[in-house]
C-alpha positions in Angstrom: 33.4 -17.8 24.0 30.2 -17.8 21.9 27.0 -18.4 24.0 24.1 -20.3 22.5 20.7 -18.7 22.3 19.3 -21.2 24.7 22.0 -20.5 27.3 21.4 -16.7 26.9 17.7 -17.2 27.4 18.1 -19.4 30.5 20.6 -16.9 32.0 18.3 -13.9 31.6 15.3 -15.9 32.9 17.2 -17.0 36.0 18.1 -13.4 36.9 14.6 -12.3 36.1 13.0 -14.9 38.5 15.1 -13.9 41.5 13.4 -10.6 42.2 11.3 -7.9 40.7 13.4 -5.8 38.4 14.2 -2.2 39.6 13.6 -1.0 36.1 10.8 -2.2 33.9 11.7 -2.7 30.3 9.0 -1.6 27.9 9.3 -1.0 24.1 8.4 1.6 23.1 9.7 3.5 26.0 6.8 5.2 27.8 6.5 9.0 28.3 7.0 8.8 32.0 7.6 6.0 34.7 7.4 7.0 38.4 8.4 4.3 40.9 7.0 3.9 44.4 8.1 1.8 47.4 7.4 -2.0 47.5 5.9 -4.4 45.1 2.6 -6.1 44.1 2.1 -9.9 43.7 0.1 -10.6 40.6 -1.5 -14.0 40.9 -3.6 -16.2 38.6 -6.7 -15.9 40.7 -6.9 -12.2 40.3 -10.1 -10.7 38.7 -10.4 -8.2 35.9 -12.7 -5.4 36.7 -14.2 -3.9 33.5 -17.2 -2.1 32.1 -19.2 -3.9 29.4 -17.9 -1.5 26.7 -14.3 -2.7 27.4 -15.3 -6.3 26.7 -12.8 -6.8 23.9 -9.9 -5.5 26.0 -10.9 -7.4 29.1 -11.1 -10.7 27.1 -7.8 -10.0 25.5 -6.1 -9.5 28.9 -7.8 -12.6 30.3 -6.3 -14.7 27.5 -2.9 -13.3 28.2 -3.0 -14.1 31.9 -4.6 -17.5 31.3 -1.6 -18.6 29.1 0.9 -17.7 31.9 -1.0 -18.7 35.0 -2.9 -21.7 33.7 -6.2 -20.4 34.8 -8.5 -17.8 33.4 -9.3 -14.7 35.5 -12.9 -13.8 36.1 -14.1 -10.7 34.4 -16.4 -8.7 36.8 -18.1 -5.3 36.8 -17.0 -4.4 40.4 -14.4 -5.5 42.9 -10.6 -5.5 43.3 -7.9 -6.7 40.9 -6.9 -5.3 37.6 -9.2 -2.4 36.8 -9.8 -1.2 33.3 -11.5 2.2 33.2 -12.6 4.6 30.5 -12.5 8.3 31.5 -13.4 10.8 28.8 -11.9 13.6 30.9 -8.4 12.1 30.1 -8.8 12.9 26.4 -7.2 16.3 26.6 -4.2 14.9 28.6 -3.6 11.6 26.9 -5.2 11.9 23.5 -6.9 9.0 21.8 -4.1 6.4 22.3 -2.6 7.4 25.7 -3.1 5.6 29.0 -2.2 5.6 32.7 -1.0 2.3 34.2 -0.8 2.2 38.0 0.5 -0.8 40.0 -0.3 -0.3 43.7 0.0 -2.5 46.7 -3.7 -3.6 46.4 -4.1 -3.9 42.6 -3.5 -2.6 39.1 -5.5 0.0 37.2 -5.4 1.0 33.6 -7.2 4.3 32.7 -7.6 5.9 29.3 -10.0 8.1 27.3 -10.6 5.4 24.7 -10.6 1.6 24.3 -7.4 1.9 22.3 -5.6 3.6 25.2 -6.7 0.8 27.5 -5.4 -1.8 25.1 -2.0 -0.1 24.9 -1.9 0.0 28.7 -2.4 -3.8 28.6 0.5 -4.1 26.2 2.8 -2.3 28.7 1.5 -4.6 31.5 2.3 -7.6 29.2 5.9 -6.5 28.8 6.3 -6.1 32.6 5.6 -9.9 32.9 8.4 -12.4 32.6 9.5 -12.7 28.9 8.6 -16.4 28.8 5.1 -15.8 30.4 2.7 -17.9 28.5 5.4 -19.9 26.7 6.7 -22.0 29.7 5.1 -23.9 32.6 2.3 -22.0 34.4 3.5 -19.9 37.4 1.7 -19.0 40.6 2.5 -15.4 40.7 4.6 -12.5 39.3 6.2 -9.7 41.4 5.7 -6.3 39.9 7.2 -3.0 41.2 4.9 -0.3 42.5 4.8 2.4 39.8 2.7 4.7 37.6 3.2 5.0 33.9 1.7 7.9 31.9 2.1 7.4 28.2 1.1 9.0 24.9 2.5 8.5 21.4 4.6 11.0 19.5 2.9 10.3 16.1 -0.6 9.1 15.1 0.7 7.0 12.2 3.0 4.0 13.2 3.0 1.6 10.3 4.4 -1.7 9.2 4.1 -2.6 5.5 4.1 -6.2 4.2 4.6 -6.7 0.4 2.9 -10.0 -0.5 2.7 -9.3 -4.2 6.3 -10.5 -4.7 6.1 -13.4 -2.3 2.8 -14.5 -0.8 3.0 -15.4 2.9 -0.5 -16.2 4.0 -3.0 -15.5 6.8 -1.1 -17.1 9.7 2.0 -15.1 8.9 0.0 -11.9 8.7 -1.8 -12.6 12.0 1.6 -13.3 13.7 2.8 -9.9 12.5 -0.3 -8.2 13.7 0.3 -9.8 17.1 3.8 -8.3 17.2 2.6 -4.9 16.0 0.0 -4.9 18.8 2.7 -5.7 21.4 4.7 -2.8 20.1 1.8 -0.4 19.9 2.0 0.0 16.1 -1.4 1.0 14.8 -1.3 0.7 10.9 -0.8 -2.4 8.8 0.0 -1.3 5.3 -0.8 -4.3 3.0 0.9 -4.2 -0.4 -1.5 -6.5 -2.3 -0.9 -5.8 -6.0 2.2 -5.3 -8.2 3.8 -6.5 -11.4 4.6 -10.0 -10.0 1.3 -10.9 -8.4 -2.3 -9.8 -7.7 -3.2 -11.1 -4.2 -6.8 -9.8 -3.6 -10.0 -11.3 -4.9 -12.0 -8.9 -7.0 -15.4 -10.5 -7.8 -16.1 -8.4 -10.9 -12.8 -9.4 -12.5 -12.0 -13.0 -11.5 -9.1 -13.4 -13.9 -7.1 -11.0 -11.6 -6.6 -13.9 -9.3 -7.2 -16.8 -11.7 -4.2 -15.6 -13.8 -2.7 -12.6 -12.1 -1.9 -14.4 -8.8 0.4 -17.0 -10.5 3.8 -16.8 -12.1 5.7 -19.7 -13.7 8.9 -19.2 -11.7 10.9 -16.5 -9.9 14.2 -14.6 -10.4 16.5 -15.8 -7.5 18.7 -12.7 -7.2 19.2 -9.2 -8.5 20.1 -9.1 -12.2 20.4 -12.9 -12.3 19.3 -15.1 -15.2 18.7 -18.0 -12.7 15.1 -18.9 -11.9 13.4 -21.1 -9.3 12.3 -24.4 -10.7 8.7 -24.1 -9.6 5.7 -21.7 -9.8 4.7 -19.2 -7.1 1.1 -18.3 -6.4 -1.4 -17.3 -3.8 -4.2 -14.8 -3.1 -6.7 -13.8 -0.4 -10.4 -14.3 -0.9 -12.6 -11.5 0.4 -13.7 -13.6 3.2 -10.1 -14.3 4.3 -9.4 -10.6 4.1 -12.5 -9.8 6.3 -11.1 -12.3 8.9 -7.7 -10.6 8.9 -9.3 -7.1 9.2 -11.4 -8.3 12.2 -8.2 -9.8 13.8 -6.4 -6.5 13.3 -9.4 -4.5 14.6 -9.4 -6.5 17.9 -5.8 -5.3 18.3 -6.6 -1.7 17.4 -4.7 -1.9 14.1 -6.1 -0.3 10.9 -5.4 -2.1 7.7 -4.5 0.2 4.7 -4.6 -1.7 1.4 -2.3 -0.7 -1.4 -3.6 -1.2 -5.0 -0.9 0.0 -7.4 -1.8 2.4 -10.2 -1.0 3.5 -12.8 2.4 1.6 -12.8 3.4 -1.7 -11.2 0.5 -3.1 -13.1 1.7 -6.1 -15.2 0.0 -8.9 -13.1 -3.3 -7.2 -13.9 -2.4 -6.6 -17.5 -1.5 -10.3 -17.8 -5.0 -11.2 -16.7 -6.7 -8.6 -18.9 -4.5 -7.6 -21.8 -6.5 -4.6 -22.8 -5.5 -2.8 -19.6 -1.9 -2.2 -20.8 -0.1 0.0 -23.3 2.5 -2.3 -24.9 0.3 -5.1 -26.1 3.1 -7.6 -25.3 2.3 -8.4 -21.6 0.8 -11.9 -21.7 2.0 -13.5 -18.4 2.9 -12.4 -14.9 6.6 -11.4 -14.8 9.1 -13.6 -12.9 11.7 -10.8 -12.7 11.8 -7.8 -10.4 12.6 -4.1 -10.8 11.0 -1.2 -12.7 8.9 -2.8 -15.4 7.9 -1.7 -18.9 4.1 -1.8 -19.0 1.6 0.4 -17.2 -2.2 0.9 -17.2 -3.5 2.7 -20.3 -5.1 5.6 -18.4 -5.9 7.3 -21.7 -8.7 4.7 -22.1 -11.9 5.4 -20.2 -12.6 1.7 -20.0 -9.3 1.1 -18.1 -10.0 4.0 -15.7 -13.5 2.4 -15.1 -11.8 -0.9 -14.4 -9.6 0.7 -11.7 -12.7 2.4 -10.1 -14.5 -0.9 -10.1 -11.6 -2.4 -8.3 -11.5 0.4 -5.8 -15.3 0.0 -5.2 -14.7 -3.5 -4.0 -11.6 -2.6 -2.0 -13.3 0.4 -0.3 -16.3 -1.8 0.6 -14.1 -4.4 2.1 -11.7 -2.3 4.1 -13.3 -0.1 6.8 -10.3 2.2 7.3 -10.3 5.7 6.1 -7.2 5.5 3.8 -6.6 3.7 0.5 -3.0 3.6 -0.8 -2.7 3.7 -4.6 1.1 3.4 -4.9 1.9 5.7 -7.9 5.6 5.2 -7.8 8.1 4.2 -10.6 5.7 4.7 -13.5 7.5 4.0 -16.8 6.4 6.9 -19.0 8.1 5.7 -22.2 5.2 3.7 -23.6 2.8 6.6 -22.8 4.8 8.9 -25.0 3.9 7.0 -28.2 0.6 5.2 -27.4 -2.1 6.8 -29.5 -4.8 6.7 -26.8 -2.6 8.5 -24.4 -1.2 11.0 -26.8 -4.7 11.9 -27.9 -6.0 12.1 -24.3 -3.1 14.4 -23.3 -3.8 16.7 -26.2 -7.5 16.8 -25.4 -6.9 17.7 -21.8 -4.0 20.1 -22.6 -1.5 18.0 -20.5 2.0 18.9 -21.4 3.9 15.9 -20.0 3.5 12.3 -18.7 4.0 13.7 -15.2 1.0 16.0 -15.7 -1.0 13.0 -17.0 -0.2 11.0 -13.9 -1.3 13.9 -11.6 -4.5 14.3 -13.7 -5.3 10.6 -13.3 -4.3 10.6 -9.6 -6.6 13.6 -8.9 -9.5 11.8 -10.6 -8.8 8.7 -8.4 -8.4 10.9 -5.4 -11.7 12.6 -5.9 -13.3 9.2 -6.5 -11.9 8.0 -3.2 -12.9 11.2 -1.4 -16.5 10.9 -2.7 -16.6 7.5 -1.1 -15.8 9.0 2.3 -12.1 7.9 2.3 -8.7 9.4 1.6 -6.1 8.6 -1.0 -2.4 8.0 -0.2 0.5 7.4 -2.5 4.2 7.4 -2.8 5.8 10.8 -3.4 5.8 10.6 -7.2 2.1 11.4 -7.1 3.1 15.0 -6.7 4.6 14.9 -10.2 8.2 15.3 -9.2 11.1 13.0 -9.9 13.2 11.9 -7.0 15.3 15.1 -7.2 12.3 17.3 -6.7 12.1 18.5 -10.3 9.2 18.3 -12.7 9.5 16.3 -15.9 8.9 19.6 -17.8 9.5 22.6 -15.6 7.5 24.9 -17.8 4.3 22.8 -17.7 2.4 22.7 -14.4 -1.2 22.4 -15.5 -2.1 20.0 -12.7 -1.7 20.1 -8.9 -2.3 17.2 -6.6 -5.5 17.3 -4.6 -4.9 18.6 -1.1 -6.7 15.7 0.5 -4.0 13.3 -0.6 -1.4 11.9 1.9 2.1 12.0 0.4 4.1 8.9 1.4 7.8 9.9 1.1 10.1 7.1 0.2 13.0 8.4 -1.9 14.6 11.5 -3.1 15.6 15.0 -1.9 14.3 15.7 1.6 13.2 19.1 0.2 10.3 17.2 -1.3 8.9 16.8 2.2 9.4 20.5 2.9 7.6 21.4 -0.2 4.8 19.0 0.4 4.0 20.3 3.9 4.4 23.9 2.9 1.8 23.3 0.2 -0.6 21.9 2.7 -0.1 18.1 2.4 0.1 15.6 5.2 3.2 13.4 4.9 4.2 10.0 6.2 8.0 9.7 6.1 9.4 6.3 5.1 12.7 7.4 3.7 14.1 4.2 2.2 17.6 4.7 3.5 16.2 4.6 7.0 13.2 2.3 6.9 13.4 -0.5 4.3 13.5 -3.8 6.0 14.8 -5.7 2.9 18.1 -3.8 3.3 20.9 -5.7 4.9 21.9 -5.0 8.5 25.2 -3.7 7.1 23.4 -1.1 5.1 20.7 -0.4 7.7 22.0 -1.4 11.1 19.7 -1.4 14.2 21.3 1.8 15.5 20.4 3.6 12.3 16.8 2.3 12.4 16.5 3.5 16.0 18.0 7.0 15.2 15.5 7.7 12.4 13.4 10.8 13.0 10.3 11.2 10.7 10.6 15.0 11.1 13.4 16.2 8.8 16.1 18.2 10.4 15.4 21.9 10.1 11.7 21.6 9.3 9.9 24.7 10.7 8.0 23.8 13.9 4.7 25.1 12.4 4.8 22.2 9.9 5.6 19.4 12.3 1.9 18.5 12.7 1.8 17.7 8.9 4.2 14.8 9.5 1.7 12.1 10.5 4.5 9.6 11.3 6.4 6.9 9.7 6.2 3.4 8.1 8.7 0.6 7.8 8.5 -1.5 4.7 9.1 -5.2 4.2 9.6 -5.5 0.4 9.8 -9.2 -0.5 11.4 -9.5 -3.9 14.4 -11.4 -2.5 12.8 -12.6 0.7 11.0 -15.9 -0.3 10.5 -17.6 3.1 8.9 -16.6 6.4 12.1 -17.3 8.3 14.2 -15.1 6.1 11.5 -12.4 6.3 11.4 -12.5 10.1 15.2 -12.1 10.4 14.9 -8.9 8.3 12.0 -7.6 10.4 13.2 -8.5 13.9 14.6 -6.8 15.9 14.4 -3.7 13.7 10.6 -3.6 14.1 11.0 -2.8 17.7 13.2 0.2 16.9 10.6 1.6 14.5 7.9 1.2 17.1 10.0 3.4 19.4 10.6 5.9 16.5 6.8 6.3 16.1 5.8 6.3 19.8 8.6 7.6 22.1 9.3 11.3 22.5 12.8 12.2 21.2 14.1 13.2 24.6 13.2 9.8 26.1 15.0 7.8 23.4 18.2 6.0 24.6 19.8 3.3 22.4 21.6 1.6 25.3 18.4 1.4 27.3 16.6 0.1 24.2 19.1 -2.7 23.7 18.7 -3.8 27.3 14.9 -3.9 26.8 15.5 -6.0 23.7 16.9 -8.8 25.7 13.4 -9.6 27.0 11.7 -9.3 23.7 14.2 -11.6 22.1 13.3 -14.3 24.7 9.6 -13.7 23.9 10.3 -14.0 20.1 12.4 -17.1 20.5 9.7 -18.8 22.7 6.9 -17.9 20.3 8.8 -19.3 17.3 9.9 -16.0 15.7 13.3 -15.8 14.0 15.4 -12.7 14.6 18.7 -11.3 13.5 
């Protein structure tokens, strides 16, 4: 017999309400959970005890409790209740993101070395509450087991990427995703804002980027299909809207990393300003997807200046330390015959288009470095094809600047070994294991959960070079929010555990049991899931 979602939710909630669970279910699984005897009754009238420098975290917790209890707890400097405490001495034990959450018979305490750690302790407390807490009628109290959780993340980079170039989703959808990232202790929102099929960020110096580049006449409906949608697709973010989203993310301890594609995936920009391209035939934003023909003419100093101007506005807008420049899937063919580029390569003694791309990438990397930030790009920025080979093995006149972060997405895993051995930091987003646009047949939940960002056999001395992982929501064939959410959830929870939980603490059966509560929360909050 097939059970409906509503029946499943009601069944789990009825069991949940009978008694405090012997085992708390938290995703990602904490480093350690030690249980004591007895329980604590958390009630709506409880106070939050917090220092002034934890005001953001105290207010966040107060709103969470208010939604479930129907009354807002008082925030006080002294007293008993839920205590939020900063203790710098815990830095060596817990790092910048770790925390200790204690539930005793007289109250709850969350201690950490930083505000971020306290915030993550609050997220664990949230998941200890009933899964419909805040989405059903207010309750008088919640029974919690006596316990102490000590928790630190495995990796410092735990990212979710949203591609809005192909299909624009809008601020409310982004905020909803940021809320879910916060609940799962993911700390990096990788925002793919430009590509061939749409430019989604306002650049004040070049208004046509959004006046023209944010709109396409129609859209290819499926891979290799001649069929198109009947209407246009468009949308972009003003800089004020972006500031609002950045502030929303910051309050949830999430850093926003913008991706501005260069030198390929450039046709929306070229459609807006034709002189940026190499072919001279790009006059409108493409409606089809895939590896496109035109790229930026980086042999022209004026084009490079344009890209630096764009980066100036982007770097002024985004306070995070990393700017992603893409750098993948550059079509070299037009470069090989374009007079500006041929002359530039000869002048700079560059033997291949791959060397030209590294030369350009280094110029951009140095520009970003001089602005006090750090460049990141997909693994082609190293000058290799996906098999780990140079375009011309005899020509290696350029090396990628060591400050760059290599974002691995495709190819021989030896590319990662080579990168870390040469001194580069790497984020591992191997597409076979992390691409959310893939079907559940191709990338089932179990495979998502099993992914390890550290390649098998990598020497221990290089492990620290693996910053972590990202999971990517490419949106070519995902036009609606509902279809997007079903691709993301529940796999996002698996990637949260990939990034946070120590390998020896991972257990897929335990994870699936914990998912039952999250599915109730998602359903109650209006999130679709597979």
